[in-house]
N, C-alpha and C positions, 0 to 999 in steps of 0.2 A: 572746276576746283584744285587741279595740280597744279594749274601755272603759279598758284600762291605761291606754292613752294621753291619753284626756281626765282623769283621775286623778291620772297623773302632771305634767299641764299646770296640772290647777287648784293643786297642792301649789306650783308653782316659782311662779307665777303671787301668790299669798300672799306666798311668802315675795320676789317682786321687788316686792311692792305695800311691803310692811312696811322693807324699805330704800329703795323711793325716799320715802318719808315722811320718813325719816330723814335722807334728805339724800345717804347713801351712793352718788350715781349711775353709779357704774362697774358696782357691783358689781349694781345694779337694773337696767342695762342687758344686763348677762350673762344674768340669771334672766330678762329678757324672752323674748330669743331660744331661751333652750333651751326655755321655757314656747311659744314661737310652734311651733318643730319639732314638738315634741308634740301641739298641735293642729291645726297640716297634717297630719300624720300622721290623726288621729284624722279627720279628715273625706274621708279616702282612702275609710275604712270605714263610714262613718255612714250609713244610709237612713234612716234618717226624715226625711220633709224640714223638718218644724217644726225640730227637735233642729237640722238640718245650719243651717238660717237663723240659729239662735237663736247659735249657734258660732260660725260665720262672721261674726257682728255683736260677737262680745267679741274676735274676731278681730283684725277692724281696728283696733276701741278700744285693743288693746294694743300693737299695729303702731305708729299715729299716736304715743301716747304714748314707745315706743322710737326713734323719728326725732328725736321733740322732745326725748329725753335724749341722745341721738345729736349732735345742735344744740350742746346745752348742753357739750357734754362735747368739742367742737372750738370754744368760744367766740364761737359764732353767734346764740347766745340767750342770756336768762339766767331765773332761774325767778322769778316772783313769791311771797308770802306763803304759807306752806301753804292752804288753802281749811280751813274750819273744821271739814268732818267729816272729815279729814285722810285722804282715798281719793284716787284715783287721778285725774289731772283737772285739778292746780297749772295757773295760770295761765302762759302764756309770751309771752314779748315780747323784741323786737329791745335788745339794749343799748343806751343813750346817749338812754331813754325814744322817743328819736323814730318815725320809719320806718323804719330801719334801712336806708338804701338802701346805706349804705357795702358794710357788712357783705355784703349780696346782691351786690353788685358783687365785692367781693370772694371769694365763695363759687362766682359764674360766672366769673371769674379764673380759678382754682384750679380749674374742670372743662374746660376750652377748655385751659388746659396741659395736664392729662391728655391731652386728642383732640387735641396736637399732633404726636404723632409719628404722628398717622392721614393727616397731610397728605404727599404725594409731592412735596414739592420737586424732585428730581431726574425728569427722565424718564427709563422702562429704555426701551434701545434695543432696543426691538420695534417692526417694522414691521408694515403688513397684508398686503404680501408675505410677510412671515416664516409670518403664520400660514397653515398648510396647507388649503387648501380652507374649507368654512365659509362660501360667497360671501354666503349668505342672512341669515346672524348680522352678517355686516360691513356688509350690504348697509342693516341692519335700525338698528345702531349708528352709522353714518355721517348716517342720515337723523337720529335722535337726539342726536347729539353735533357732526360737522363740519358740516353743512348751518347751523344756528341760527345760528353761528357767525360761517361766514365770508360766509352770507347772509341775514340776518335781513328782510330785504324781503322773502322767499319767505312768512315765517308772519305773515299779519296774517287780521284779521276771526276767522274759526270755524276757520283752517286753526294747528292750535298741532304744536312738536314733541311726541314722547315724552317722557314723564317719570320710566314705570319701565320697566326691560326684566328679564323673569326668563331668565337662562340654565339649562339645566338638563339631566340626561344622565350619562350612568355618569363615574366617577372615571377621571382623567388623559385624556379627553377633549381640553383646552383653553381650558376658560370662564375658568380665573385669565390665562393667556396671553394672550387674546383681552382681556381684561381690561386688562394692562401692554399691548395694541399701542394702547387706545383712551387711553392717558395717554400715550403716547408722540404719537399724531397730535394731541390734541383740544390746544386752546387755550385750557383751560379748569386750574381747582383741582380737583384728582385727591384723592378721603379715599379711602384703603385701610382699611378697616374688617374686624377680624374679631369675633364676638359677646366675645370676651374683652378687647376693647375699652370695650362698652360696661355690660359685666356687675361692679357692684362689690359688694364683699362689706358693704358699708355699706346698709343699708335705707334707702330712697327715694333713693339717691342714681342707681341705674341709668337710672330714667325720665327723672333731671336729665341722665345725661349723652347721653343719645337727643336731650331736647329744644336741648342745647348745638350736641348736630352737625348736625341740621337748620338751625338759628338758624348757626351757623357759615357752613355750605354756602351760606346766602342771600347773607349778605355779602360771600362772594367769588365770587360768580356768575359769569358763571358757571362752573358747577361738577359736578361727579361723585362722586355715595358709592357705590364700591365695595364690597357687600358679600359678602364670603368664607359659601361654608359660612352662608347667611341661616337658613335650615332648625333651628339651633341657637339663634338667639334668638325665634324667631317657628312655635315648633310649635304643632301645633294645639290647643287650648283645652280643658278636660277638668275634671270634677268634683276628680280627687285635686292638682290642681294647686296650687303656693303663690300666696300673693297676691303677693309680689315679683313672680314670673312674668306674674301677670295684667298688671300695671301695668307691665310694659314691655312688652308687647306692645300694651298701649291706648292708649298715649305713641305707638308708632313707626305703630301707623293713624291716628291723630289726624295727625301730622307727617305721614305719606306723603298723607292727604284735603290736606293744603294744598301737601303739593306739587303733587299734580293738577289743583288747580282754582284756583290763584294762577300771575302770570306769575311763576315765579320762575325760571327759567332755570336747575334744579336738575335733574338725571335720578339717579334711582336705582339700580344695577344690579346685581343678586343672582346669584349661583350656589348652586347647588345638586343633591348627589346623590339627595337623597331629595325630590324634589317632592309627593310624597302626605301628607309628614309638615308639610308649612306649613298653618299655619289658613288655611281658605277665603277670611274676609276681609281676609289679609294677598295673599295673592294675587290675588284683585281688585285690589286696587291696583296690578298689575301691568299694565300695556295693553300688551305683548305679550310673551309669554312663549316662548321658541327653544331649540328641542332641540337642544342639540352631540353629534350620533349621533358614532359609532366613527368612525374619518376611514376613506375612501375606496381604492381601490386607487393613484391619484393621487396624491392625499394622503399615502399611505406609503413611495412611491417618495419622496416630494422631504423627507419625514421624514427618510428614511437619509439622507439626500444633508447633510442640514443637521446633523444629532446627528455625523455625521462629520466635517465640517467641510474644514481644511487640513492633518488630521493625512494624513503619509504612504499612501498604499493607490494600489493597482492596481486597483481595483475601475471598470468603467466603465457608461453608462449602461443598458445591459441587467442588468447583474448588478443595481442599485436596483431595474427593473422583476422582475426575477424576486423579487429579495428579498418586495417587494410584495406579489407572486402568495401567494408562501410563508406571508405572515402574514395573514391573513385572520381577523377579530375583534380583532385583537390593538387597543390604545389608543393615542394617542399615547406616554403615559407609558411602558405595554410594548416600544414601539420606541425610547423612547430608554434601555432597562435592558439591553436587548436591543447596541443598539452601546457600550452602556457597559462590556459585560461580553466588546467581542469587542473593545474597545482598549486589553483588558488580553493578550489571547492574544499578540501579540507579546510582550510582558515576557514570560508563561509560558515562551514557546518559546526564548528568550534565559538564561533562569536553569534549565531543562531541559539546556540543550547540551551536548554532551560536543567539539562541535568547533567551530571558529570558523578566516574565513578571513578576508583583510585586504583593503579597497580601498581605493580613492581618494574621498575626501569631496567636495562640493561645493566645499572651499576648498583644497582639494588638497591636505592632509592625509592621513595613514592613518587608517582606519576598522577596525573589527574588528565583523563579523558574524557570528551564528549560521549555521552549514549542516550539511549532511547529512557523513557521512565518507567519502563516497565522488564528493563534488565537487573539481574541481583547485582544489591551495591549501591545503585542507582540516586544519587543526592542531589534534592533539589539547591538548585545555585546557579548563578551564569558567569561568565568569564568576568566581567566587571568586580564581581563580590567578592573573587577569587583575587584578583588583583586589588582588592584592597584589604586582603587579610596577607599582602605579602606573598603569597604562591603561585604568582605569575610565572616564573622559572620552571617551575615545577608542570607549567600545563605542557601535553604535547597532543597536537591533532591524532586525525584518525589514517591509516593508510588510505592511498589513495588505492582506489577499485575501479572494476569494471563501466559500474552504475555512474561515478562522474562520468567518467566518460560519456555515457549514451546521453547525459543531460545535457554534458555540453555540446552533442552530435546534432542536438534536436534545433539550436538553435545558429550551427556552425553551415557556411558556406564559401563554397570555391570564387575564386578569385578571378580566374578564368577560363572566358565564355568559350564554346563549339565554334563562335564566328571568329574570336581571335586565334584560336588554333588551326584554323582555316588558312589563315594569314600565313602561318609560318609550317606550314603541310605543303602549301603554294610556292614559297620559295623554298624549300628545302627538294620540289620537283625540279626547281629553274637553277639551280645555282648548289646547295649544299649537301650535305652527306647525314644520312641517323646519324645518332653522338650512342 
């Protein structure tokens, strides 16, 4: 069946070449793209090494030509008269006859503009103390980020700050939140990048985006490049991988190597839930690989308190500690979901109430709160009836209680299994360190 992919690819290439030589570049570009997709699919199934090598060489040839045409369509280059043989491979040169410096600069400016949104101008209001636990991870980041900026005299001779730190662990454990704390605390330019920022639909543009990202980071040093879900960008290389994907990883490796060897004052901070999916060469580029585990008892108690914030409640410190003990195995995200659910419980009680009573609010005005029919001053009415009487602004939901949490915890479940945790523990034993 896979031979059909090769035949289809050859058919589309022939059509592309014909349109190319006729000067119909948009049509030729579209046909080359389709042919390349068929060639890429065929390569996944081709077992013969020689055939595979020959097809890969052709793939590269057509890919290069498609990139040239893309530049032509964007007005970044012009095509000289067709070669005598009328085949693919027409010479290209920058417009204006010279070195094309202005066009190169224009392209660079365009790429940098597309990366502009990645630069975090306003610092998020997340302090180190807001991050519960994870003392080891915080110490590593302070060494890499805070000390080199505030005490550059510490890092002389062979003593260099960390240039790459990988944060890995289950989803919802605070890796991105920790990065926000770094952005707040560090006196550095912070680039918040996802794989979608660096992947372009245009052939050859993705690796240029990666190159410009690091170039921009070096210009604005000291700087931090935070790449969330880095496994989506730098997964393990394999035979079935597309040429475009391989080029992005190669460029990323080259740039990371430059960060590691040069005094560039650029820290690359990566986060992933799938550490084993990372290409091993990329993994080696990170000096430190820090495990961000599920929160411990004290951290969960702190999280419940932080997520509840200043919402009116009747909980004590002992209640928070009890909640932490009852949520073993919950991630920070799981705790957040529980609290969000609990925050709605007083609203649900108010909606379902059949009786309300009057009380004086802090400002001395009369308020209505739901109550049981047996309580003193209980009046049989509903939220809808109070609203119809124009009293909606005076209705107040009851305080959040421990019973609300108990009700929600009956249906709450952790999202990380023991099997998932075993994967991270194995990776830590092989390549990482505890956070």
